[in-house]
N, C-alpha and C positions, 0 to 999 in steps of 0.2 A: 230303518234303512236310510242312509244318507242321500239327499236329494242333489240332483245336478247344480252346480255353482256356476257363477259368472265365468271363473277360470276356464270351464270345459265348453263354453259356447263361443262360436266363431262369429265375430261381430264386425271384422274389418269391412268397410264399405257398406256396411248395412245400416238401415234405420230400425233402432231398438226402441220399443215402447217400454217405459219404465214406470211401473205402478209403484209411486211414492205415497207417503203419509205426510201432507202438508197441511193437516188439519190443525192450524196455529190459531191461538187466541187474538183476536182483533178487538181494537177500540178506536171508534171513528176512522176506519180505514187504515190504521196503522197496526202493524204486527208488534205484539208486546213481548213474545217469547218465540225466537226462532230457532229453538232447539231441534225441532223436526225436520227444518229445512237443513240445517248443518249436519244432521245425521245422515242424510242422503247424498251428501257431497262426495264421499270416497267412491260410492258405485258410479255417480255421474263422471267424476274424474277419470275413473278406470275405463270407462266406455269412450270417453274422448280421446284418451292417450292411446287406445287401441284402434283408432281410425273409424269410429262409429258416428253416426248422427243420432242425437238422444232426442225422443219424444217423450215428455213427462206427463203424467196424468194423476190426479188425486181428488179426494173429496174434500169439502170444507163444510163443516156444520151439517144441518139437516134441512135442506130446502125441500124434501119431499116431490122431487120429480118436477118441480118448476123452476123458473129463474128467479132468483132473489138478488137483487142487486147488491146488497151489502155482502153477499156470499161470493162475489166474483174472485177469481185468482189473481188479478192484476197485482195487488199488494206482494203476493208470493213471487211473480215474475220479477218485479223490480228488485227484492231482496236477493233473488237468485242471480241477477245480473251482478249486484254488487259483490257477493261472495264468489262468484265464478270468474269475475273480470272479463266477461264476454257478453254480447247481446243474447237475450232469451226473447224468441218470437212467441208473444202472448195471442193465442188464437180465441176468437170471441165465441165460437161453438165447441162442441164436444166431438161431433161426428158431422159427416155430410159432405157433399160436393166441393164446398168452398174450403173445407179444412183438408180434403184429400188434395185439392188443386196446389194449396199453399205449401202443403208438406211434401209435395212431389219435387220441389226445388231444394229440398235439403240436401246440404253437402256434410262429408265427413268433418266432425268439429262443431257443427251447428247444434243448437239446443232450441226446442220447441215446448211450450206448455198448453196443453188443451185446457179448456174451460172446465169448471167444477163438473165432475162426473156426475154427481147426484143431482143436477139440474135436468137429467134425463131420466124418465120413470124406469127405463130398461135396466139402469145400473143396479139398483136395490133388488129387482126382480129376477136378476140374472138372465134376461131375455135374450134369447139364441140370436135375434136379429141385431140388437144392439152390440152383442160380443162380436158378431160377424163384421159390423162397422168399425169397430176398434181395431179388430185385426188386419183389416184392409189397410190400415196406416202404416203397418211395419212389416219389417222381415223376420224379427224375432222379439221375444218378450222377456222381460225381467221383473220378478216380484221383489221389491225392497221395502214394502209397507207390512211390517210385522204387527204393527197397530191395526190393521184391517183384516189380517190373516184368518180370523175366526168369523169372518163374513163370506157367505157364499154369494157374491155379487160377481156381476159380469166382468169387471176389470180385474178381479181377484182369481176367480175361477174359470169363466168363459174363456177368456183370451188365452189362458194357459193351455187350455185344451184344443186351441186352434193354431197355435205358432209354436216353433222351437222355443223351449222356455227354460229358465233357470232362476235360481235364488240369488238376490243381489247380496254385496258384502254385508249390510245391515241385517237382513233377515237370516243370513248364514250365521252370523255372530250371535244373534238372539237364540237360535236353535241350538247351537253349540253349549252356551251358557247355562240355558234352563234344561238342556238335556243332561248336562253334568249333574245338576240338582236332583234330577230324577234318577239317574243311574249310578254316579259316584261321587256324591258330595262329601267334602272333608268333614270329618265328625268330631264333636257334636253338632248335629244340623239343628238349627232352630229357625223356626218361622214366627214373624209377628204380624198379626192380621188386624186392621182397624176398619172403620167405615160404619155405615148405618144399620145395614140389614143382615142378619144372620141367614135369611131366606136366599139372599143373593149368592151365598158362599157355602151352602150346604156340602155341595160335592167336594169342593175344594178342602173344606175342613176335615171332612172324613179321610180325603187322601193324604192330608198333611199329618194326620193322626197316625197314618201307617208309615210314612216317610221319615217322619221328624223324630228327633230325640227329645223335644220340647216345642210347645206352641203357646205363644202369649197372645192374648186377645184383649183389645181395647175398643175404644170408640163406643157408638150406641150399641154394636154388637155385644159387648161386655154386659150391657144392662140385661139383656135376655139370659144369659148364663147367670148373672148375680140372681135373677128372679128364680131360676131353676134350682139354686141353692137355698130358696127360700127367703130371700132378702126382699124387703120392701125397696121399690125403686122409685117411689113418690111420683112425680110427674114426667120423669125421664122417657125418652123414646125406647120402646122395646116392643117385641113381637110376641104376644101371649100365645100363639098358636106354634111357636118354636120351641116353647120351654120344655116340652117333652123330649124332642130329640137333644136339646142341650143338656138335659139331665143325663141322659145316655152317654154323652160324650165326657162329662164330668167323672162318671163311675168308671168308665173304660180307661180315661187317661189318667187319673189320679193326679200325683204331683207334677206329671209332664205338662199339665194344662194350667198356664198362669193367667189369673185374673186381677183386676185391680184390687188393692187392699184399701186404698182410700181414693176419693173422687173429689173434684172442684164440682161445687153445686151453686146454682143461682135460681133466682125467681123468675128472671126477666132475660130472655135470650136476646141481648142486644149489646153492641159495643160499649165497654165501660160500665156494664151493670154490676152490681155489688156481687161478690161471691165469697165463697168460703170452703175450707177443706174439711171433710167428714169421712170417718170410717165407711167402707163400702157397704157395710150392714146396718149404717144409721142415716141412710139418706132421708131428709125430713118430708113428709107427705107432700108439702107446697113446693118443694124444690125438684130441679132435675140436675142430673149428672151431665157436665158438659166437657170434662177432661180427667185425665187421670192425675192423681196427687203426687207429692214428693215421695211418700213412703212406698208407692208403687214403683216410680222410677228407680229408687234405690234397690228395691227388692229385685227387680228385672235386671238391672246392671249387674248385680251380684250373680244371678244365674246364667246371664249370658256372657259373662267375662271370658270364660273359656271356651266359647264357641269356635268350631272350625269353619262354619258357614252359617250365614244368617240371611233369609229372605224375608222382605218387608213389604207389604201392600196395605195401604189405607191409614188414615189419620186416627190419632187417638182421641181426638176431642172434635168438637164443633170448629174445626179448623179455620173457617172462613170468617169467624166471629173473635176479634181480639177482646180479652186476652187469652181466649181459650185454645189458642195455637200453641201454647207454651210446652205442654207435654210432648207433641209432635215435633216441635223444633229439638227438644232435648234428646229425644230418642235419635233424630238424625245426627246431631253431635257426637252422640256416645257411640254409634255405629261406625261412624268415620273414624274412631280412634281405636277400634278393635283390631287386633291381629287376626283377622278372619276373612273369609271371602264373603263379601257383602253385595247384596243384588237388591235393588230397589225398584218396585214397579207401581203403577197407578198414579193418576194425576196429582192428588194432593200428596203424596209421599215424595214424588220427584219434586214438586214444587217446594216442598219443605227442605230437602237436601241442597237445592238452589239457592234459597233464601237465607239459609244459614251459612252459604259460602263453603259448603263441604263436599261439594259434587266431584272434585277431583279426587277425593280420598275414598269414594265409594266404587267397588271394583267394577260393577255394571249397573247402569241405569237403564232399565228396559223401557222401550218406546211404545210398548202396548200393555196396559194394565189388565184389560178383559182377556186379551189374547195369551197372556202369560198365567193367568189364573186357570183358563181352560186348558192350556198345555199341561200345567202341573196336575190338573184333576184327572188327566189321562184322557181327555176328549180330542179327537182328531181336529186338526184345523183345516178347513176347506181349501184356503189358499196355498198351504203346505201339500196337501194330498194331491192337488192338481198338477203339481210339478212333476216332471219326470224323476226316476230314481237316477243316482249317479251310475255311470257305467263302472262295472267290476273289472279291474285290470286281470288280464288272463295270465 
């Protein structure tokens, strides 16, 4: 069922609480990537253009219900001011009498930003009293935080149940694109999964084997499947307790499931460590697989060349240690050149398409790695379920 969208919400002259996802990377108080802030701008501008006062709220990091000075949202407020070209009232608290008093003076066209939601223990607990306190700040609510939509938190679920609510433009777009993957992908539909743990993605692997025409698996996840084939994986990271499920996937999928045919191995996981390429069935006992090899990339390119849709989540190697990012970067560049609908999600995959300079040639870059996987797996997202259904035209 389609959810009510921003276009269906009467916001003129009202204070609108917008749940955004400003969980941005910081170094010494500086934002190193403002992608998530920029992603929220269309919804903010739409509300301002329609005569609303906008109250933004977000989490940053995991302060675990207490104030952590390094996780205050002041840098986000400053960046928002630069991008919007107008003042942003940065509040020192999340809720309370002082916050309510200062927000009471907001006029249409004003923008305010609450302090880090997760400074309050009621946020992650979806505490009713905290949700009540947030709801008192506004006349209506917009959820534009797809990256937090799989969390049953007070600002995601509780407030949506207490105010007239709708999906923001970003959330609407995410649901549309990922919904198309589930219901009507352009075929052949391929998925590429990477990352460390098979156990984190059992459900999504099972689902993608049903949905997709082909599935390629890299990263440390692939080591578990190589072990299921009976290969020795040396000192590579893998999950012995997941070998049996992996064996079933191999039997079920046949040649629709692609694994590395060669891998980059090293004995020391550190920048500049000596490495070499070996066949996937010949990993030395003293070595560990840390990236896919050139023959793997060539084989995958050949199979994916005619794809109609490709979904990618997760790095193909130990992405954070140079030079073991090369396979991931090569995949990003290849996908950008495909004549296919390309959808990328997950922090490392998104970082790869940005660092290789190909982000503008990817059809959709998802702002929610975990949320996108849960949606594809078929799990309901609490933040979406909490929103009212769109009205059906009579």
